[in-house]
DOZA-724258 format. One record per residue: residue in one letter; x, y, z of N, C-alpha, C, CB in turn. Coordinates in pm, whole numbers, plus 50000, padded with zeros to 5 digits. Glycine has a CB too. Layout:
REM residues N
AXYZXYZXYZXYZ
...
//
This chain:
REM residues 336
M052230441186922051540449986821051840440486677052290467786820
N050890439586587051010432186481051260441186360049870423786470
Y052350439086310052840447086177052530441686047054320448386173
E052170451085957051800446785810052830449885728050550453285752
I052910440685615053690443385519052760439285379055090435485545
V052370451285306051760449185210052190449185073051000455285225
A052270439684968053260437484868052440438484725054020422584894
T052570447784665051800448984541052390438884436051860464184485
L051360433184364051640421984267051600427884128050590409984280
G052580422784037052890428183893053580417283820053840441783892
P054300421583709055060411883621056160405983721055770419583482
S056680412083820057830405983893057300394784000058680418083970
S055900398084009055530387884141054260381984110055370395684296
S054150373683985052930369883928052850353383937052840375783774
T053860348084007054000333184010053530329484141055460327883984
R053320316384171052880310984294054330309884390052070295584263
D055420304784315056600303284382057100317384438057600296684289
M056770327384356057100341084423056350343684532056930352384338
W055080341884502054060345384637054500336584760052300341384604
N054900325684738055290316984855056400322684927055660302984812
R057550328084828058680332984867058560346484935059490333184761
M057600354484890057360367884955056580366385086056570377484858
T055630354985089055010353085221056140347385319053710342785209
R056980339285296057800335385398059050346985427058350320785358
A059020356185356059990367585380059220377585464060540374485239
G057760373885488057210386585601055920391085543058300401685616
V055560390785419054430398285342052990393585433054370392485156
T052350401685474051020399185532049780400585453050880407185636
A050050409085346048790410185260049630412585100047610425385320
F048720408185016049110412884856048240423884818048890400684736
R048800432284732047750442584665047710440984520048110458084692
L046560444884478046520445984331045970459884276045630434584277
N046560466384193046170479084173045160476384040047510489484152
T043890478584058042840473783961042990485983835041120472984044
S043570496283846043840509283744044830499483636044860526283836
H045640492383664046620487983576046340473683509047880487883650
V045290467683548044770453283479043190456883438044840438183604
S042880448283321041650448583253040580440083372041860440583087
L039540441183324038500432183419038720418783385036860435183398
P038910414183272039430399283257040640395883307039530395283128
E041750404683302042770402783371042810399183520043340412383351
L042050408583587041600408583710040960394283735040660420183728
S040140390583668039530377783683040460365883706038750375283566
R041460366083593042590354883602043450358083738043680355383456
W043600369183766044340371183880043890365284020044450384483890
L042570369584035041880364984132041590349184148040780371984121
D041330342284023041280329184022042600321284062040850325883897
R043680326984020044900319684041045580324684209045990323983897
L044970334384247045420339584374044410330884483045250357384379
G043020328684426042060321084529042510306884531040420321684487
S042880301484428043360286284416044780286184492043550280884242
H045520295884496046750295784585046600296884730047600306184550
L045570306184755045400309784904044730295284956044290325084933
D043960289784879043250277384927044250267684989042480270184807
S045480267184946046480256684969047430259885091047330254884838
L046980273185156047730279185253046930275685381047960294685226
E047600274485497046980274285649047140288885682047840263585769
Q047980295985652047790310685676047500318685563048920316485735
K046480324385545045990330885420046180344885413044620328685400
P047200351185325047040366585347045960371185267048310374885309
P045370382085279044400388685213044920393485078043910399485296
V044170398084993044320405284873043680418384869043840397684768
I044270428084871043780442884865043700445484727044720453784935
L042410451884690042050456984561042200472384568040580452484521
D042870478384483043010492484502042000497684395044580498084483
L041180505584436040010512884349040390525684319038610513984419
Q040180531684210040880543184152040010554384209041000543083985
G038710553684265038070565284313038250576284222038530568784442
N038440587984245038420598184177039840603484128037740606884251
K040720593584141042200597384073042050597383948043410588084098
W042760606583876043090610683755044280598583705043600627083765
R043910593483594045130584583519045130586383377045010568483539
L046180584983317046380585483188045660574283122047740585583160
G045420575282977044540564882908045890553682867043520572582753
D045460546782759046320536582707047190543882584045390523282657
F048460540782579049310544682480050730537982491049380559282483
D051430536682365052770531782376053710541482462053320529882234
S054450533982558055240543982637056390549282569055700538382760
F056780562482603057890568582554058340578882644057660573482428
L059560584682571060270596282655059920608182628061620596982644
L059600614382737059220630282722060590638782729058120635782856
E060950644982646062090651082625061910665882707062360651682464
P063000668282793062710683482837062640694082732063780688282930
G062020704782737061710714082641060760711782531062770717282589
G060460698682513059570696182409058240699682446059620682782366
N057110696182320055980701482345055020687382341055670713782240
I053930687782406052880675582428051590681482422053020667482571
E050560672182374049080678282384048490665682461048220682282219
L047630670482538046780660882633045560661282570046630665182792
V044830649982529043560649882467042370645882549043630641582358
H041210647382556040140638082618039910626682544038830644582636
A040610615882573040280601482512040840590682576040710599982375
E040380578182537040880568482643042260561782554039500555482693
T042360564782461043660558682386044390569482296043210545882285
A045750569082250045930578582162047320571482112045930594382224
H047820576881988048980569681921049990582281882048440560081775
G051360578781892052260589481838052750593681977051520602081741
R053920603081973054770605582076054570620982111056250601582036
D053620626582070053500641082094052050641682153053710650681954
I051200631382189049910632182233049820621582350048890629782115
L049130625582459048760618682580047220619382592049480625082705
P046570607182619045150606182639044830607782784044630593082588
V043990614482818043280617382951041950615182958043430630182991
P041300602882988039870599182985038950605383099039780583982993
H039490615783156038520621083226038200636183206038830618383352
S036960636283190036440650283150036760662983250034860649183139
D036800660583374036810670883477038210675383497036200665883609
F039290666983443040690670283433040700681883361041550659983371
F039850683883231040030696783147039250708283192039660694483004
R038170704283278037710716083335038400720383451036420715083362
A039360713683494040220718983609041270726483567040770708883692
V041620727683445042800735683382042890751383430042630735383218
S041610756483426041680771283434041830775983590040320777783365
L041320764383672041340765383808042750762883870040340756083860
S043830756783794044940753383845046140762083831045160742383801
A047460760883883048570769683875049160767583744049560767683985
G048690756083650049400756383539050530746383533049830769083522
E050720737483630051540728383647051070713983651052150731783748
I051460703583558050820692683549051950682383597050200690683408
V051540673983675052500665183717052130650083689052730667883858
L053060642483622052720628983600053490617883647052620627383481
G052980606583678053630595183731054380596483883054640591283623
D053660602883978054290606584106055620615184082054630593184190
T055600625384004056530634083976057720632383879056940636684082
R057350620083820058290614183747058660624483597057680598583718
A057660631483548057720642283462056830653083514057350638283325
V057270665483476056270678383503056230686183360056910689783638
L054950691983356054430697683235054170712283282053080689783178
A054380722583172053790736683203052550739683080055180749583195
V051470741483148050550744483050050750757082962049350745183113
E050690755782825050830766182755049410771082690051880763082661
S048350761882651047180768582618046180755582621047300777182469
F044800759482629043940748582663042510751982589043830747182830
T041740740782547040690741982520039570732282598040800741282395
P038430732282563037450722482656037910708082646035800722682606
G038520702782547039040687782524040410686082522038610682082398
S041350698182506042670695482466043620706682556042780697182294
V044880702082605045740710982685047050707982595045850707082862
K047610719182585049050719982519050040726382604049040727882385
A051130715682627051980718682733053390717782695051720710282843
R054380724782761055630722682733056010713482846056420735482719
V057360704482810057920696382921058960702982994058430683982873
V058820706183130059690710683203060650699283255059040717883298
Q060080687283317060780678883365060710665783287060470678283491
G061590661683208061220648183135061550635583177061700647783018
G061160624383115061000610983188060220601683108060300612383324
V060340590283115059730579683040058240578283125060770564983039
I057330579583028055790578883066055070568182999055040591883032
S054440562883076053480549683034052060549383058053900537683105
S051310540883012049940539483034049300539683165049610528982982
R048300545483222047530542783328048280550283478047390525783328
K049250557983431049940565683523049310577183590050990569883463
G049350578883711048540592983761048980602883701048620597183907
I048100614083688048110627383634047240638083729047500626383483
T048040648883762047250659383833047890673583816047160655783987
F047270682083871047790697083889048190697684030046630709083858
T049400704584044049790710284181048880717484229050920718184187
H048650717484369047890727884445046460730984393048670740684442
S045850718584322044380720484279043540710584376044130716384108
T042340714584388041490706784473040060703184372041140716284623
F040310707284263038970704784179039020690084110038800716884054
R038090681584129037910670484066036390665784096039000660984108
S035880655984016034580650784044034870637984154033800645783895
E034080637084260034290627384364033330615784318033960633284517
G034050605084372033130590184384033850580984292031340591184328
L033470567684305033870556384234033910557784091033070546084264
Q034730551284004034840550683865033790539883817036330547383823
E033330539283700032420527383679033060516083676031670527683566
K034520515783646035360500783635035280497583797037320501783562
D035380507383875035340504684009034220496584071035390516184067
R033120500484005031960492984059032000479883996030610499984032
E032440478183854032450463183801033390455883880032870461583647
V034650460683931035400453284025034600450784151036660460284056
L033800456884203032990452784314032110440484296032160463584349
V031320440384165030740431084131031520417784130030250434484026
Q032630420984052033380407584023034220399784161034560411683898
S034220408484260035020404384382034290403084517036090414084402
R033150409384519032690408784653032250393984709031550418384661
H032040385984633031690372784680032960365184757031190364284552
L034270369984724035600363684758035710368784915036980369284649
D036110358484997036190360385144037520365885160035980347285231
F038610367585075039730370885101040100385785041040500360285058
I039010391585002039330405884937038960416185051038370409184789
L039980426185042039910439585126039690449785012041380443085222
Y039580462985031039390473384943040280485284989037930476784935
A040890493584891041810505684938041040514184832043710504284923
V040600526084873040190534784795041100547884768039010537484842
S041090552484642042400562184641041710575084625043610559384511
Y042610584784656042350600084635041200604484729041930603484477
V040850599084844039770602684934040020617084964039720593685066
K038990624684954039060638784958038670643985098038170644684849
D037740638485184037260641785312036430631685382036550653485302
A035970633085488035270622485565033890622485496035200625385730
V033120632285434031980630485363032100620585257031570642385313
E033230621685178033180612185068033630599285128034080616484944
M034210595685208034690585385276033320579585336035830589685381
A032640582185397031490579385453030600573985330030930591885531
E030500580185222029920574785081030360560885045030390584184959
Y031820561285061032310547584989031960536685097034090547184947
R032050542085223031450529085323030300526285297031360530885471
R029160536185261027870531685240027790524185108026920542985246
V028430525285015028530517184886029290503284917029380525884769
L030230503084969031150489784986030460482985121033010493785013
G029650487385199028960481385297029890479085430028400468685239
D029130476985530029810475785674030550464185702028840476385782
R030410453085615031020439885624032400441685538029980427685564
A032710449285452033830452285359035030457485468033350464885235
Y036200452785456037230458085505037770470285410038170447385528
V037780481985464037980493785378038970502585446036640501585351
I040200505085322041160511485376041120525685281042530502285376
A041370537685363041500549585312042620555085255041190556185386
K043160556885132044320563685104044310578385101044750559384989
L045100582185201045650595985226046400601285125046450596585338
E045870608585018046710613384904046650630184878046170605384770
R045740635884957045590648084941045470655485088044460649684850
E046020669685065046110674685210044730678485262047070687385222
S043600677785195042190678385256041940665585360041030677985129
A042530653685277042240640385366043360640985464042260625185278
V044160642785478045100643485598044630654785710046620647085542
D043970665585678043230675585777042220669285829042700688185718
D041580660185763040320654585813040380640085841039230656885719
T041790635885871042030622285924041200614686024043170622685978
Q041020621786144040230618186247038640611586206040170631186331
R038130621286129036730619486090036720608485983036070633086036
I037740606585880037780597685768038030583485848039000602185652
A038630582985958039090570486044037620563786087040120575586194
L036800572086112035370568786154034500558786045034580583386171
S034920560785916034430552185819035290541685760033980559485722
S036670540385818037760531585744038060522285863039230540585681
D038790511385815039370499885915040790503985907039100482585868
E041420511885822042750514085808042960527385731043360502385741
L044210531685731044670544585646045970540785618044630559685720
W046200547585479047660545285435047950559785392047900533285307
L049090563785441049570577085399050310574085264050560584485513
C050160579685158050790577285034051160587884992050120571484943
R052750588184986053490601184971053570603084824054960601285039
G053420594084720053760595184592052860605284522053740582184531
D051570603984558050480614584491050330624984578048990608784463
L050740625284702050740636584797051740645984751051030632284941
G052790640384706054010649684668053550654984524055620640884661
A052780647984452052310654184299051480665284333051380643384193
E050580663084458049650672284475050170688084529048700665584567
A050930682784640051500695084721052670699584712051470693684841
G053580691784597054930696584588055840689684677054980710584615
F057220688084673058090682784784057960685884902059230684884771
V058380700884896058330707485031057140705785115058480721085017
G055910710085057054650707985095054350694685148053880710884995
M054680684385076054560669685115055200667085255055280660285005
A056340671385243057140670385364056750675185497058220676285340
Q056220686285458055570695085613054140685885617055130717785591
I053510681285525052380675485547052520663585620051740673485438
V053610653085588053880640385640054390644185792054980631985545
R055200654385799055580657385938054480660186033056450668785940
R053620667285997052300671786069051550659086102051340681785975
F051370651686015050650639786018051160628886127050710634385879
S052570629186101053280617586183053280621586316054780614386141
D053050634186349052910638686495051660634786572052980653286499
T050690629986486049260626186544048890612386546048190632686470
L049900604886502049840587586481049210582486603051450579386463
N049370585386731048850579786862047480586186877049830583186990
E046970595086795045740598786830044640593486730045740613286842
I045200586286627044320578986527043950564986580045060577486386
A042720562286549042010549086623042300537186550040380549886634
V042670540186401042930526886322044260527386278042000524386196
P044830512886239046080513686193046460520586071046450502586184
V047620529386085048140536185966049400531785929048220549985983
L049490528085781050770522085714051240534285615050420506685623
L052680532185614053210541385503053450536685366054410546585541
A053160544485258053370541985123053870551085056052410538885064
G054590545184943055160557584855056650555884844054840572884925
Q057220550584761058770549184755059400544284873059430561984726
V058870536284961059510532685105060750524685068058460523185211
L060880518084962062170511584956062680512884801062040495785007
E062360524884730062510526984594063710523384533062310539084567
H064780523084613066320520784570066220504284536067610525084712
M065440495384602065430481684583064670478184471064990475084694
T064030487084393063260483584272064580477884172062310498584204
R065630482284166066920479584105068090474084166067320489684061
N067920476684312069250466784366068730459084491070760476584419
P069720449984541069130439984636069200444084769069770427084628
V069540455884817069750460184940069080476484944071390458584972
P068800479685047068120495285056069530504185088066750497285207
T069350518385070070200526885114070170530185269070010537685037
R071320535985288071670539585435070350548785470073300548585455
S069930559885357069000567985402067530561685437068930577985305
E067330552085329066030543685350065980535585483065860533385231
V067070530985521067280523685648067210533285783068730516585639
C067670544285772067220553585883066010560685891068030562685895
H065420563185753064120568585760063170559985807063720573185643
L063040547285744062070537085782062030533585929062340524985707
Y063340530985979063220529886129062860540686221064350525986173
D062840552786181062420563586244061020563186232062990575386198
A060460563186121058930564686080058230552986148058660564185911
L058670539986155058030529886208058170529786348058400518586155
S059250534986417059280535686570058450546586633060700537686617
R057940556786523056790567486570055640563986567056690578786504
G055230550786507053950543386528053180541686404053080550386627
Y053730540486280053300536086165053110520286183054250540486055
R052060514286152051950499086167052380491486077050790494886182
G052900497085947053490486785846053850495985717052300473585805
L054190486985615054770494085513054050489985373056330491385514
V053640498085267053010493685149054230493885042051700503285110
L054580481784989055680481684877054930483784739056560466884876
S055490489884645054760492784524055420487184409054560507084505
D056440493084326057170491784233058260482284293057560504584181
E058570482384413059710474484476059400457984435059720477284659
T058020454784447057760442684442056680439984308057250439184583
A056330448984237055410448284108056390446984004054400461584080
V057250456583983057970456283877059520456383908057550466883798
G059920454984023061120455484061062130442284026060970458084197
R063490443184032064030429984018064150425084137065220428883952
Y064030427584265064170419884394062960420084462065240424984484
P061850415184415060620415084517060620407884639059510410184458
E061330397284625061720388484775062430396784864062750374884756
E063710401484818064480408284897064060419784953065460410384843
S063080428484877062070437384943061470435485053061180439384878
C060720424985036059810421085137060710417485283058930407985075
R061530410085262062400406985367063000419885433063490397985315
A063690429185356063970441185424062880447885498064470449985335
A061750450085423060780455685507060380448085638059640457585428
A060390434485635060270427485757061320430285862060270413785729
M062700433585823063790434685904063390447985987065210435185818
F063040460085894062680473285973061650471586068062210484385883
L060560462386023059450461886135059890454286265058130454486078
A060590446086248061380438586345061980446386449062380431686282
L062980453786391063950463986459063130474386507065060470286365
S061980480986451061280492986511060560489286639060250498986410
Q059940474186625059170469086711060180467886859058580455186644
S061300460086833062230460186943062620473287011063390454486898
G062730484386911062970499586965062030502187052062920511086861
R060550502187015059360506687081059280497887214058040504986983
K059500486787211059670479187346060730485987437060140463987320
A061860488587403062880494687480062590506787512064050494787424
M061730514287443061380529387480060180529487580060950538387341
Y059270521487554058090521487615057530507887717057250523887502
G058630499587715058640487287819057610479487786058480490887969
//
């Protein structure tokens, strides 16, 4: 079985030397989250990566993560949300000050009245409670504090309302990258098979397209989504923000029991080696969990902060490769 290790690129992994070290450590593909870079920055990344890949005999592909219908904060200076404090979310691309957060999605504000009143930021790094709202503003209280920064995800727990489809920037990314033969695409926040079929139509049959499962509706429609996909990623970060921690665990358990019924490869994403963002070795809990998950049939791992902003990107890749090797030997022992 061919296993995959996808490493997200960022400030910690932006040099050719590091790309070589990560590849030697076991990386099979690189990932760029286009939500975190401007179009000119993306162009520079692709130029450098293309030049680097041309020098290699074995060329790992580059996966461009498209935003799809995922909501993200706009641009602002990072700051700490203090528990018990007040914050206002406004319909805007940018904002200034420590009491305002910009949200550049009009449907976010239409969804407030249909939600349970809880807002989750940055994969549950911070939680807000809605106090009041108008068509272009939401005033909230900070329930769980934390540092928050630009372009992080934002959602309501247990809410299904949002406009479906690619963002305008996604379409510009396609124009900028479609001619490159080393590019694959991952689509965020797929709702169901109908939406995924439309993405396939837009991207074309020749494109390699990955569906990111981040909503319970997508997990429930996995078999049909796979018909329009070349690969699936189970993304626990946003799934946890959508369904809550307990709900996420129940969904992941249910989904994992069906892996052998899915016709395309499935990778596991979302804090897979989170401890290694700041430490050179994984925790024992991570070792046990990933060994079990990969032994059950996941085809590989997607590293995010571990390689994009973490202190030990090379070591994280090597640890992921170790899990894959161990789980593969375990499956051979079990199934012959």
